[in-house]
BALOBA-1460 file (C-alpha; in Angstrom, 3 decimals):
// residues 387
<rec num="1" residu="x" x="-27.223" y="11.865" z="-7.083"/>
<rec num="2" residu="x" x="-23.563" y="11.263" z="-8.046"/>
<rec num="3" residu="x" x="-21.844" y="8.014" z="-7.197"/>
<rec num="4" residu="x" x="-19.875" y="7.734" z="-3.816"/>
<rec num="5" residu="x" x="-16.150" y="6.496" z="-4.172"/>
<rec num="6" residu="x" x="-15.105" y="4.733" z="-1.042"/>
<rec num="7" residu="x" x="-12.446" y="2.469" z="-2.493"/>
<rec num="8" residu="x" x="-9.281" y="4.656" z="-2.416"/>
<rec num="9" residu="x" x="-7.080" y="1.941" z="-1.003"/>
<rec num="10" residu="x" x="-7.657" y="0.107" z="-4.278"/>
<rec num="11" residu="x" x="-6.844" y="3.048" z="-6.580"/>
<rec num="12" residu="x" x="-7.445" y="6.767" z="-6.651"/>
<rec num="13" residu="x" x="-8.726" y="9.095" z="-9.179"/>
<rec num="14" residu="x" x="-5.934" y="10.946" z="-11.112"/>
<rec num="15" residu="x" x="-5.415" y="14.420" z="-9.974"/>
<rec num="16" residu="x" x="-6.216" y="17.015" z="-12.988"/>
<rec num="17" residu="x" x="-2.998" y="18.777" z="-12.211"/>
<rec num="18" residu="x" x="-1.074" y="15.404" z="-12.518"/>
<rec num="19" residu="x" x="-2.837" y="14.680" z="-15.773"/>
<rec num="20" residu="x" x="-2.061" y="18.301" z="-17.175"/>
<rec num="21" residu="x" x="1.553" y="17.628" z="-16.258"/>
<rec num="22" residu="x" x="1.768" y="14.331" z="-18.147"/>
<rec num="23" residu="x" x="-0.048" y="15.396" z="-21.355"/>
<rec num="24" residu="x" x="2.929" y="17.268" z="-22.975"/>
<rec num="25" residu="x" x="4.852" y="14.066" z="-22.692"/>
<rec num="26" residu="x" x="2.195" y="12.024" z="-24.436"/>
<rec num="27" residu="x" x="2.622" y="14.304" z="-27.500"/>
<rec num="28" residu="x" x="5.147" y="16.866" z="-28.558"/>
<rec num="29" residu="x" x="7.600" y="16.177" z="-25.760"/>
<rec num="30" residu="x" x="8.016" y="12.405" z="-26.750"/>
<rec num="31" residu="x" x="11.841" y="11.948" z="-26.541"/>
<rec num="32" residu="x" x="13.633" y="8.923" z="-25.275"/>
<rec num="33" residu="x" x="15.681" y="9.937" z="-22.216"/>
<rec num="34" residu="x" x="18.428" y="7.656" z="-23.149"/>
<rec num="35" residu="x" x="19.081" y="9.554" z="-26.476"/>
<rec num="36" residu="x" x="21.669" y="12.440" z="-26.653"/>
<rec num="37" residu="x" x="19.735" y="14.821" z="-29.115"/>
<rec num="38" residu="x" x="17.722" y="17.557" z="-27.946"/>
<rec num="39" residu="x" x="14.450" y="15.592" z="-27.466"/>
<rec num="40" residu="x" x="16.354" y="13.015" z="-25.446"/>
<rec num="41" residu="x" x="17.798" y="15.676" z="-23.165"/>
<rec num="42" residu="x" x="14.611" y="17.224" z="-22.570"/>
<rec num="43" residu="x" x="13.010" y="13.969" z="-21.575"/>
<rec num="44" residu="x" x="16.169" y="13.187" z="-19.255"/>
<rec num="45" residu="x" x="15.501" y="16.519" z="-17.605"/>
<rec num="46" residu="x" x="12.050" y="15.556" z="-16.931"/>
<rec num="47" residu="x" x="13.084" y="12.294" z="-15.348"/>
<rec num="48" residu="x" x="15.649" y="14.011" z="-13.322"/>
<rec num="49" residu="x" x="12.844" y="16.525" z="-12.101"/>
<rec num="50" residu="x" x="10.495" y="13.749" z="-11.112"/>
<rec num="51" residu="x" x="13.282" y="11.925" z="-9.258"/>
<rec num="52" residu="x" x="14.078" y="14.987" z="-7.231"/>
<rec num="53" residu="x" x="10.415" y="15.341" z="-6.370"/>
<rec num="54" residu="x" x="10.028" y="11.731" z="-5.181"/>
<rec num="55" residu="x" x="13.226" y="11.984" z="-3.285"/>
<rec num="56" residu="x" x="12.212" y="15.099" z="-1.454"/>
<rec num="57" residu="x" x="8.829" y="13.617" z="-0.598"/>
<rec num="58" residu="x" x="10.298" y="10.871" z="1.320"/>
<rec num="59" residu="x" x="13.653" y="12.321" z="2.618"/>
<rec num="60" residu="x" x="15.896" y="10.460" z="0.250"/>
<rec num="61" residu="x" x="18.586" y="11.565" z="-2.025"/>
<rec num="62" residu="x" x="17.852" y="11.556" z="-5.974"/>
<rec num="63" residu="x" x="20.453" y="8.947" z="-6.418"/>
<rec num="64" residu="x" x="18.659" y="6.443" z="-4.311"/>
<rec num="65" residu="x" x="15.341" y="6.433" z="-6.268"/>
<rec num="66" residu="x" x="14.688" y="4.008" z="-9.110"/>
<rec num="67" residu="x" x="11.528" y="4.158" z="-11.295"/>
<rec num="68" residu="x" x="9.487" y="0.908" z="-11.576"/>
<rec num="69" residu="x" x="6.291" y="-0.372" z="-13.114"/>
<rec num="70" residu="x" x="4.364" y="-0.232" z="-9.745"/>
<rec num="71" residu="x" x="4.361" y="-1.521" z="-6.185"/>
<rec num="72" residu="x" x="4.340" y="-5.119" z="-7.280"/>
<rec num="73" residu="x" x="7.552" y="-4.863" z="-9.142"/>
<rec num="74" residu="x" x="9.187" y="-2.839" z="-6.510"/>
<rec num="75" residu="x" x="8.356" y="-5.445" z="-3.802"/>
<rec num="76" residu="x" x="9.545" y="-8.165" z="-6.195"/>
<rec num="77" residu="x" x="12.842" y="-6.261" z="-6.884"/>
<rec num="78" residu="x" x="13.589" y="-5.493" z="-3.208"/>
<rec num="79" residu="x" x="13.073" y="-9.088" z="-2.033"/>
<rec num="80" residu="x" x="14.625" y="-11.050" z="-4.785"/>
<rec num="81" residu="x" x="17.324" y="-8.509" z="-5.463"/>
<rec num="82" residu="x" x="18.381" y="-8.340" z="-1.624"/>
<rec num="83" residu="x" x="18.126" y="-12.093" z="-1.096"/>
<rec num="84" residu="x" x="20.207" y="-13.099" z="-3.972"/>
<rec num="85" residu="x" x="22.798" y="-10.284" z="-3.564"/>
<rec num="86" residu="x" x="23.259" y="-11.382" z="0.108"/>
<rec num="87" residu="x" x="23.001" y="-15.201" z="-0.338"/>
<rec num="88" residu="x" x="26.508" y="-15.706" z="0.798"/>
<rec num="89" residu="x" x="25.823" y="-14.046" z="4.153"/>
<rec num="90" residu="x" x="22.829" y="-16.155" z="4.962"/>
<rec num="91" residu="x" x="19.456" y="-17.286" z="3.660"/>
<rec num="92" residu="x" x="17.039" y="-16.306" z="6.257"/>
<rec num="93" residu="x" x="14.242" y="-13.737" z="5.680"/>
<rec num="94" residu="x" x="11.658" y="-12.317" z="8.206"/>
<rec num="95" residu="x" x="8.231" y="-10.870" z="7.310"/>
<rec num="96" residu="x" x="4.708" y="-10.849" z="8.607"/>
<rec num="97" residu="x" x="1.519" y="-12.883" z="7.521"/>
<rec num="98" residu="x" x="-0.413" y="-9.675" z="6.703"/>
<rec num="99" residu="x" x="1.768" y="-8.562" z="3.881"/>
<rec num="100" residu="x" x="0.388" y="-7.716" z="0.541"/>
<rec num="101" residu="x" x="0.349" y="-10.650" z="-1.962"/>
<rec num="102" residu="x" x="3.193" y="-9.085" z="-3.775"/>
<rec num="103" residu="x" x="5.539" y="-9.776" z="-0.733"/>
<rec num="104" residu="x" x="3.758" y="-12.998" z="0.303"/>
<rec num="105" residu="x" x="3.862" y="-14.686" z="-3.145"/>
<rec num="106" residu="x" x="7.563" y="-13.467" z="-3.782"/>
<rec num="107" residu="x" x="8.552" y="-15.050" z="-0.373"/>
<rec num="108" residu="x" x="6.895" y="-18.376" z="-1.455"/>
<rec num="109" residu="x" x="8.978" y="-18.209" z="-4.481"/>
<rec num="110" residu="x" x="12.153" y="-17.428" z="-2.636"/>
<rec num="111" residu="x" x="11.490" y="-20.347" z="-0.289"/>
<rec num="112" residu="x" x="11.495" y="-22.715" z="-3.537"/>
<rec num="113" residu="x" x="14.921" y="-21.235" z="-4.209"/>
<rec num="114" residu="x" x="16.327" y="-22.448" z="-1.032"/>
<rec num="115" residu="x" x="15.728" y="-19.455" z="1.385"/>
<rec num="116" residu="x" x="13.784" y="-19.842" z="4.680"/>
<rec num="117" residu="x" x="11.223" y="-17.463" z="5.968"/>
<rec num="118" residu="x" x="9.984" y="-16.613" z="9.432"/>
<rec num="119" residu="x" x="6.484" y="-14.891" z="9.585"/>
<rec num="120" residu="x" x="6.173" y="-12.826" z="12.774"/>
<rec num="121" residu="x" x="3.024" y="-13.023" z="14.718"/>
<rec num="122" residu="x" x="0.656" y="-9.985" z="14.846"/>
<rec num="123" residu="x" x="-1.746" y="-9.159" z="17.555"/>
<rec num="124" residu="x" x="-5.642" y="-8.792" z="17.240"/>
<rec num="125" residu="x" x="-5.190" y="-5.307" z="15.981"/>
<rec num="126" residu="x" x="-2.457" y="-6.340" z="13.267"/>
<rec num="127" residu="x" x="0.561" y="-4.811" z="14.910"/>
<rec num="128" residu="x" x="4.002" y="-6.359" z="14.981"/>
<rec num="129" residu="x" x="5.931" y="-6.434" z="18.272"/>
<rec num="130" residu="x" x="9.737" y="-5.391" z="18.183"/>
<rec num="131" residu="x" x="10.388" y="-7.987" z="20.855"/>
<rec num="132" residu="x" x="9.072" y="-10.561" z="18.529"/>
<rec num="133" residu="x" x="11.371" y="-9.407" z="15.596"/>
<rec num="134" residu="x" x="14.276" y="-9.319" z="17.918"/>
<rec num="135" residu="x" x="13.931" y="-12.883" z="19.083"/>
<rec num="136" residu="x" x="13.427" y="-13.898" z="15.332"/>
<rec num="137" residu="x" x="16.690" y="-12.524" z="14.042"/>
<rec num="138" residu="x" x="19.482" y="-15.098" z="13.687"/>
<rec num="139" residu="x" x="23.031" y="-14.922" z="12.340"/>
<rec num="140" residu="x" x="21.606" y="-16.188" z="8.994"/>
<rec num="141" residu="x" x="18.999" y="-13.400" z="8.812"/>
<rec num="142" residu="x" x="19.776" y="-11.068" z="5.693"/>
<rec num="143" residu="x" x="16.379" y="-9.351" z="5.167"/>
<rec num="144" residu="x" x="13.451" y="-8.169" z="7.186"/>
<rec num="145" residu="x" x="10.243" y="-6.892" z="5.343"/>
<rec num="146" residu="x" x="7.204" y="-5.305" z="7.215"/>
<rec num="147" residu="x" x="4.708" y="-3.131" z="5.496"/>
<rec num="148" residu="x" x="4.358" y="0.267" z="6.734"/>
<rec num="149" residu="x" x="0.524" y="0.387" z="6.602"/>
<rec num="150" residu="x" x="-1.789" y="-2.568" z="5.917"/>
<rec num="151" residu="x" x="-3.880" y="-2.328" z="2.844"/>
<rec num="152" residu="x" x="-6.945" y="-4.091" z="4.147"/>
<rec num="153" residu="x" x="-7.205" y="-3.202" z="8.022"/>
<rec num="154" residu="x" x="-5.196" y="0.179" z="7.880"/>
<rec num="155" residu="x" x="-3.157" y="-0.647" z="10.901"/>
<rec num="156" residu="x" x="0.180" y="1.339" z="10.975"/>
<rec num="157" residu="x" x="3.250" y="-0.653" z="12.016"/>
<rec num="158" residu="x" x="6.012" y="0.711" z="14.185"/>
<rec num="159" residu="x" x="8.316" y="1.057" z="11.435"/>
<rec num="160" residu="x" x="10.742" y="3.468" z="13.088"/>
<rec num="161" residu="x" x="11.217" y="1.114" z="16.083"/>
<rec num="162" residu="x" x="11.496" y="-1.888" z="13.838"/>
<rec num="163" residu="x" x="14.004" y="-0.073" z="11.550"/>
<rec num="164" residu="x" x="16.225" y="1.029" z="14.379"/>
<rec num="165" residu="x" x="16.381" y="-2.483" z="15.830"/>
<rec num="166" residu="x" x="17.066" y="-3.990" z="12.442"/>
<rec num="167" residu="x" x="19.717" y="-1.548" z="11.505"/>
<rec num="168" residu="x" x="21.358" y="-2.158" z="14.859"/>
<rec num="169" residu="x" x="21.610" y="-5.838" z="13.990"/>
<rec num="170" residu="x" x="23.168" y="-5.212" z="10.672"/>
<rec num="171" residu="x" x="20.155" y="-6.651" z="8.714"/>
<rec num="172" residu="x" x="18.529" y="-5.146" z="5.527"/>
<rec num="173" residu="x" x="15.180" y="-3.710" z="6.248"/>
<rec num="174" residu="x" x="12.421" y="-3.241" z="3.422"/>
<rec num="175" residu="x" x="9.011" y="-1.754" z="3.995"/>
<rec num="176" residu="x" x="6.067" y="-1.823" z="1.442"/>
<rec num="177" residu="x" x="4.949" y="1.605" z="1.894"/>
<rec num="178" residu="x" x="2.220" y="1.701" z="-1.006"/>
<rec num="179" residu="x" x="-0.488" y="2.614" z="1.078"/>
<rec num="180" residu="x" x="1.430" y="5.126" z="3.432"/>
<rec num="181" residu="x" x="2.778" y="7.524" z="0.819"/>
<rec num="182" residu="x" x="0.309" y="10.535" z="0.691"/>
<rec num="183" residu="x" x="-1.504" y="9.317" z="3.715"/>
<rec num="184" residu="x" x="0.936" y="9.848" z="6.464"/>
<rec num="185" residu="x" x="4.438" y="11.555" z="6.608"/>
<rec num="186" residu="x" x="7.203" y="9.272" z="5.308"/>
<rec num="187" residu="x" x="10.892" y="9.745" z="5.931"/>
<rec num="188" residu="x" x="13.262" y="6.835" z="4.986"/>
<rec num="189" residu="x" x="15.995" y="8.346" z="7.093"/>
<rec num="190" residu="x" x="13.776" y="8.645" z="10.230"/>
<rec num="191" residu="x" x="12.564" y="5.063" z="9.541"/>
<rec num="192" residu="x" x="16.047" y="3.603" z="8.989"/>
<rec num="193" residu="x" x="14.784" y="1.707" z="6.173"/>
<rec num="194" residu="x" x="17.133" y="0.231" z="3.504"/>
<rec num="195" residu="x" x="14.410" y="-0.075" z="0.610"/>
<rec num="196" residu="x" x="10.923" y="1.249" z="0.151"/>
<rec num="197" residu="x" x="8.445" y="0.422" z="-2.203"/>
<rec num="198" residu="x" x="5.745" y="2.790" z="-3.556"/>
<rec num="199" residu="x" x="2.967" y="3.026" z="-6.219"/>
<rec num="200" residu="x" x="1.697" y="6.204" z="-7.903"/>
<rec num="201" residu="x" x="-1.845" y="5.161" z="-8.431"/>
<rec num="202" residu="x" x="-2.435" y="5.100" z="-4.597"/>
<rec num="203" residu="x" x="-1.817" y="8.921" z="-4.420"/>
<rec num="204" residu="x" x="-3.736" y="10.277" z="-7.342"/>
<rec num="205" residu="x" x="-0.929" y="9.667" z="-9.906"/>
<rec num="206" residu="x" x="-1.064" y="7.133" z="-13.062"/>
<rec num="207" residu="x" x="-1.396" y="3.410" z="-12.827"/>
<rec num="208" residu="x" x="1.435" y="1.237" z="-13.861"/>
<rec num="209" residu="x" x="4.047" y="3.572" z="-12.337"/>
<rec num="210" residu="x" x="6.091" y="3.039" z="-9.061"/>
<rec num="211" residu="x" x="9.493" y="3.396" z="-7.576"/>
<rec num="212" residu="x" x="11.814" y="1.665" z="-5.228"/>
<rec num="213" residu="x" x="13.922" y="3.594" z="-2.788"/>
<rec num="214" residu="x" x="17.237" y="1.803" z="-2.335"/>
<rec num="215" residu="x" x="19.723" y="3.331" z="0.317"/>
<rec num="216" residu="x" x="23.113" y="4.305" z="-0.895"/>
<rec num="217" residu="x" x="25.472" y="1.260" z="-0.577"/>
<rec num="218" residu="x" x="22.760" y="-1.397" z="-0.363"/>
<rec num="219" residu="x" x="23.424" y="-4.154" z="-2.709"/>
<rec num="220" residu="x" x="20.510" y="-5.501" z="-4.735"/>
<rec num="221" residu="x" x="20.603" y="-7.715" z="-7.740"/>
<rec num="222" residu="x" x="18.819" y="-6.618" z="-10.926"/>
<rec num="223" residu="x" x="15.421" y="-7.857" z="-11.613"/>
<rec num="224" residu="x" x="14.691" y="-6.690" z="-15.088"/>
<rec num="225" residu="x" x="17.901" y="-7.140" z="-17.533"/>
<rec num="226" residu="x" x="18.418" y="-5.465" z="-20.809"/>
<rec num="227" residu="x" x="19.640" y="-1.896" z="-21.153"/>
<rec num="228" residu="x" x="21.379" y="0.471" z="-18.888"/>
<rec num="229" residu="x" x="18.506" y="2.661" z="-17.782"/>
<rec num="230" residu="x" x="18.203" y="3.636" z="-14.224"/>
<rec num="231" residu="x" x="21.764" y="3.891" z="-13.751"/>
<rec num="232" residu="x" x="22.296" y="0.409" z="-14.822"/>
<rec num="233" residu="x" x="19.977" y="-1.318" z="-12.127"/>
<rec num="234" residu="x" x="16.665" y="-1.560" z="-13.932"/>
<rec num="235" residu="x" x="16.466" y="-1.986" z="-17.685"/>
<rec num="236" residu="x" x="13.611" y="-0.842" z="-19.863"/>
<rec num="237" residu="x" x="12.841" y="2.535" z="-21.695"/>
<rec num="238" residu="x" x="11.570" y="5.169" z="-19.186"/>
<rec num="239" residu="x" x="7.896" y="5.626" z="-19.101"/>
<rec num="240" residu="x" x="8.133" y="9.333" z="-19.528"/>
<rec num="241" residu="x" x="4.637" y="10.435" z="-19.078"/>
<rec num="242" residu="x" x="4.184" y="7.976" z="-16.061"/>
<rec num="243" residu="x" x="7.407" y="9.214" z="-14.392"/>
<rec num="244" residu="x" x="6.391" y="12.910" z="-14.839"/>
<rec num="245" residu="x" x="2.873" y="11.977" z="-13.331"/>
<rec num="246" residu="x" x="4.540" y="10.285" z="-10.356"/>
<rec num="247" residu="x" x="6.648" y="13.253" z="-9.517"/>
<rec num="248" residu="x" x="3.798" y="15.660" z="-9.781"/>
<rec num="249" residu="x" x="1.708" y="13.498" z="-7.667"/>
<rec num="250" residu="x" x="3.811" y="12.737" z="-4.965"/>
<rec num="251" residu="x" x="4.957" y="16.238" z="-4.676"/>
<rec num="252" residu="x" x="1.315" y="17.478" z="-4.221"/>
<rec num="253" residu="x" x="0.146" y="14.522" z="-1.884"/>
<rec num="254" residu="x" x="2.961" y="14.681" z="0.327"/>
<rec num="255" residu="x" x="3.007" y="18.472" z="0.466"/>
<rec num="256" residu="x" x="-0.455" y="18.573" z="1.941"/>
<rec num="257" residu="x" x="-0.379" y="15.344" z="3.945"/>
<rec num="258" residu="x" x="-0.797" y="16.550" z="7.440"/>
<rec num="259" residu="x" x="-3.872" y="18.622" z="6.676"/>
<rec num="260" residu="x" x="-5.594" y="15.790" z="4.536"/>
<rec num="261" residu="x" x="-4.898" y="13.421" z="7.105"/>
<rec num="262" residu="x" x="-6.631" y="15.527" z="9.865"/>
<rec num="263" residu="x" x="-9.646" y="15.940" z="7.646"/>
<rec num="264" residu="x" x="-9.901" y="12.361" z="6.738"/>
<rec num="265" residu="x" x="-9.265" y="11.028" z="10.236"/>
<rec num="266" residu="x" x="-12.407" y="13.100" z="11.283"/>
<rec num="267" residu="x" x="-14.624" y="11.622" z="8.447"/>
<rec num="268" residu="x" x="-13.262" y="8.113" z="9.467"/>
<rec num="269" residu="x" x="-14.308" y="8.252" z="12.918"/>
<rec num="270" residu="x" x="-17.669" y="9.498" z="12.159"/>
<rec num="271" residu="x" x="-18.174" y="6.638" z="9.673"/>
<rec num="272" residu="x" x="-16.754" y="4.080" z="12.135"/>
<rec num="273" residu="x" x="-18.895" y="5.266" z="15.096"/>
<rec num="274" residu="x" x="-21.889" y="5.594" z="12.863"/>
<rec num="275" residu="x" x="-21.754" y="1.877" z="11.670"/>
<rec num="276" residu="x" x="-20.933" y="0.448" z="15.086"/>
<rec num="277" residu="x" x="-23.756" y="2.239" z="16.735"/>
<rec num="278" residu="x" x="-26.475" y="1.600" z="14.177"/>
<rec num="279" residu="x" x="-25.721" y="-1.802" z="13.082"/>
<rec num="280" residu="x" x="-25.553" y="-4.723" z="15.836"/>
<rec num="281" residu="x" x="-22.962" y="-7.494" z="15.592"/>
<rec num="282" residu="x" x="-20.289" y="-5.518" z="13.885"/>
<rec num="283" residu="x" x="-16.713" y="-5.005" z="14.992"/>
<rec num="284" residu="x" x="-13.744" y="-2.718" z="13.827"/>
<rec num="285" residu="x" x="-10.764" y="-4.498" z="12.258"/>
<rec num="286" residu="x" x="-7.397" y="-2.992" z="12.749"/>
<rec num="287" residu="x" x="-6.002" y="-0.689" z="15.380"/>
<rec num="288" residu="x" x="-8.527" y="1.958" z="16.563"/>
<rec num="289" residu="x" x="-6.080" y="4.788" z="16.454"/>
<rec num="290" residu="x" x="-2.821" y="3.666" z="14.980"/>
<rec num="291" residu="x" x="-4.399" y="3.362" z="11.337"/>
<rec num="292" residu="x" x="-4.371" y="4.912" z="7.988"/>
<rec num="293" residu="x" x="-6.593" y="8.234" z="8.203"/>
<rec num="294" residu="x" x="-9.020" y="6.989" z="5.382"/>
<rec num="295" residu="x" x="-9.254" y="3.412" z="6.359"/>
<rec num="296" residu="x" x="-12.555" y="1.818" z="7.825"/>
<rec num="297" residu="x" x="-12.702" y="-1.982" z="8.005"/>
<rec num="298" residu="x" x="-15.694" y="-3.595" z="9.554"/>
<rec num="299" residu="x" x="-16.767" y="-7.278" z="10.044"/>
<rec num="300" residu="x" x="-20.645" y="-7.578" z="9.851"/>
<rec num="301" residu="x" x="-21.816" y="-10.802" z="11.197"/>
<rec num="302" residu="x" x="-24.505" y="-12.976" z="9.317"/>
<rec num="303" residu="x" x="-23.982" y="-11.448" z="6.022"/>
<rec num="304" residu="x" x="-21.767" y="-12.277" z="2.769"/>
<rec num="305" residu="x" x="-19.490" y="-9.565" z="1.985"/>
<rec num="306" residu="x" x="-19.826" y="-9.860" z="-1.818"/>
<rec num="307" residu="x" x="-23.601" y="-9.475" z="-1.515"/>
<rec num="308" residu="x" x="-23.219" y="-6.328" z="0.557"/>
<rec num="309" residu="x" x="-20.857" y="-4.817" z="-2.024"/>
<rec num="310" residu="x" x="-23.348" y="-5.613" z="-4.884"/>
<rec num="311" residu="x" x="-26.069" y="-3.877" z="-2.884"/>
<rec num="312" residu="x" x="-23.892" y="-0.860" z="-2.072"/>
<rec num="313" residu="x" x="-22.977" y="-0.688" z="-5.765"/>
<rec num="314" residu="x" x="-26.594" y="-0.547" z="-6.649"/>
<rec num="315" residu="x" x="-27.051" y="2.313" z="-4.168"/>
<rec num="316" residu="x" x="-24.177" y="4.191" z="-5.755"/>
<rec num="317" residu="x" x="-21.523" y="3.591" z="-3.381"/>
<rec num="318" residu="x" x="-18.190" y="1.868" z="-4.401"/>
<rec num="319" residu="x" x="-16.527" y="-0.156" z="-1.748"/>
<rec num="320" residu="x" x="-14.572" y="-3.335" z="-1.167"/>
<rec num="321" residu="x" x="-14.285" y="-6.283" z="1.140"/>
<rec num="322" residu="x" x="-10.452" y="-6.174" z="1.113"/>
<rec num="323" residu="x" x="-7.568" y="-6.106" z="-1.267"/>
<rec num="324" residu="x" x="-8.415" y="-5.291" z="-4.914"/>
<rec num="325" residu="x" x="-5.732" y="-7.752" z="-5.941"/>
<rec num="326" residu="x" x="-7.608" y="-10.764" z="-4.404"/>
<rec num="327" residu="x" x="-11.166" y="-9.619" z="-5.317"/>
<rec num="328" residu="x" x="-11.596" y="-12.761" z="-7.578"/>
<rec num="329" residu="x" x="-10.786" y="-15.231" z="-4.777"/>
<rec num="330" residu="x" x="-13.260" y="-17.044" z="-2.761"/>
<rec num="331" residu="x" x="-10.865" y="-17.438" z="0.271"/>
<rec num="332" residu="x" x="-11.461" y="-15.117" z="3.271"/>
<rec num="333" residu="x" x="-8.846" y="-12.341" z="3.908"/>
<rec num="334" residu="x" x="-5.475" y="-13.748" z="4.993"/>
<rec num="335" residu="x" x="-5.090" y="-10.607" z="6.949"/>
<rec num="336" residu="x" x="-8.428" y="-10.967" z="8.763"/>
<rec num="337" residu="x" x="-7.543" y="-14.593" z="9.592"/>
<rec num="338" residu="x" x="-4.141" y="-13.551" z="10.691"/>
<rec num="339" residu="x" x="-5.657" y="-11.299" z="13.509"/>
<rec num="340" residu="x" x="-7.921" y="-13.979" z="14.815"/>
<rec num="341" residu="x" x="-11.224" y="-13.781" z="12.823"/>
<rec num="342" residu="x" x="-13.027" y="-16.999" z="12.035"/>
<rec num="343" residu="x" x="-13.852" y="-17.584" z="8.361"/>
<rec num="344" residu="x" x="-17.483" y="-16.707" z="8.484"/>
<rec num="345" residu="x" x="-16.798" y="-13.332" z="10.125"/>
<rec num="346" residu="x" x="-13.889" y="-12.549" z="7.857"/>
<rec num="347" residu="x" x="-16.276" y="-13.270" z="4.957"/>
<rec num="348" residu="x" x="-18.566" y="-10.559" z="5.966"/>
<rec num="349" residu="x" x="-15.839" y="-7.720" z="5.999"/>
<rec num="350" residu="x" x="-16.416" y="-4.320" z="4.548"/>
<rec num="351" residu="x" x="-13.619" y="-1.818" z="3.615"/>
<rec num="352" residu="x" x="-14.454" y="1.752" z="3.134"/>
<rec num="353" residu="x" x="-11.518" y="3.779" z="2.182"/>
<rec num="354" residu="x" x="-11.864" y="7.523" z="2.127"/>
<rec num="355" residu="x" x="-9.744" y="9.950" z="-0.153"/>
<rec num="356" residu="x" x="-9.279" y="13.548" z="-0.893"/>
<rec num="357" residu="x" x="-12.458" y="13.923" z="-2.739"/>
<rec num="358" residu="x" x="-14.782" y="12.651" z="-0.060"/>
<rec num="359" residu="x" x="-16.753" y="15.118" z="1.959"/>
<rec num="360" residu="x" x="-19.000" y="14.878" z="4.966"/>
<rec num="361" residu="x" x="-22.193" y="14.184" z="2.921"/>
<rec num="362" residu="x" x="-20.505" y="11.133" z="1.358"/>
<rec num="363" residu="x" x="-20.366" y="9.782" z="4.922"/>
<rec num="364" residu="x" x="-23.669" y="10.873" z="5.931"/>
<rec num="365" residu="x" x="-25.160" y="9.149" z="2.835"/>
<rec num="366" residu="x" x="-23.332" y="5.998" z="3.451"/>
<rec num="367" residu="x" x="-24.588" y="5.789" z="7.122"/>
<rec num="368" residu="x" x="-28.043" y="6.391" z="5.761"/>
<rec num="369" residu="x" x="-28.001" y="3.614" z="3.374"/>
<rec num="370" residu="x" x="-25.740" y="1.022" z="4.814"/>
<rec num="371" residu="x" x="-28.047" y="-0.265" z="7.862"/>
<rec num="372" residu="x" x="-31.074" y="-0.994" z="5.599"/>
<rec num="373" residu="x" x="-29.017" y="-3.064" z="3.332"/>
<rec num="374" residu="x" x="-27.514" y="-5.121" z="6.078"/>
<rec num="375" residu="x" x="-30.960" y="-5.546" z="7.565"/>
<rec num="376" residu="x" x="-32.302" y="-6.888" z="4.410"/>
<rec num="377" residu="x" x="-29.460" y="-9.301" z="3.787"/>
<rec num="378" residu="x" x="-29.636" y="-10.603" z="7.286"/>
<rec num="379" residu="x" x="-33.436" y="-11.102" z="6.860"/>
<rec num="380" residu="x" x="-32.389" y="-13.898" z="4.331"/>
<rec num="381" residu="x" x="-30.031" y="-15.411" z="6.805"/>
<rec num="382" residu="x" x="-31.114" y="-18.495" z="8.672"/>
<rec num="383" residu="x" x="-28.499" y="-17.752" z="11.333"/>
<rec num="384" residu="x" x="-29.435" y="-14.304" z="12.307"/>
<rec num="385" residu="x" x="-32.209" y="-13.587" z="14.735"/>
<rec num="386" residu="x" x="-33.173" y="-9.967" z="15.402"/>
<rec num="387" residu="x" x="-32.317" y="-8.758" z="18.950"/>
């Protein structure tokens, strides 16, 4: 039996059409987009095409799109760049405790540089309230950063509502949309965001390739210094194959986003209900309906998450216990702690993230295997008593 991949929140397999679009630029079409000869002009045309594809997918203008090495760089650039460009106006930043570590660690660094950060509370489902944000904004506030969709529990934040509030107060608004692109419709104009981060490998594009949307007129300091690439705002020779791959991937992913979301939501609900009904002492983490179509995050009491993942792997099922970026950490998920879980329950979390390649039989096989694995692990726990 073939393996079942349920870790699309960590990374997605590259779409064959995307790979085919990239391959020529790994060989014969090797030009440097900064060169003025024929090869360089051909490369520049490919970059321009990808920029237009990306812009169309998120409702932006091509001149507002800047290519980066991925979501982490985009988050770093948005936060550091906006903070230092607007330091004369104030030093206060607002975010949430459930952000990706690319945001949280950047905010930690900015605090060491003299900036102050307010972390908004989230409710038990991981939602931010607009009223809390409104109260947190001060005359010193220069930047708000709230992720569009949480990478662990899948909760969708009310970005459009938050964006309208922040725009009205004259403060810059950034959203980490790494998990949202290709999963839900995204429109930077409707959301009223000033900056948006994305990463190609989350929507069947290449790893090491991302972008940052910067609304026209927004002042952001450079993060990478050197040459004049990306219209003088982000130095480094363009990753031509990666850029072509990102453009191809985002066009395809966003073109079919609504149909794919409906299909994955149905599979998600079957998986959630199947787990909750078959395994006692379980709870769903994240909002029950305002969540990513393919996200399932369940806490299973009286087991250790790592042991569960190893057993699932042996059974041919790839899953995770949270963010892939913290898989080597022994600490419980900061997201699960922020929504009110105790350490023991947080350690027993399981994230199953569905993607375009998953079918009903994958869900059925997982539901057939998981209860037995949980029961065998609980049998070794001195804390668990069979009901």
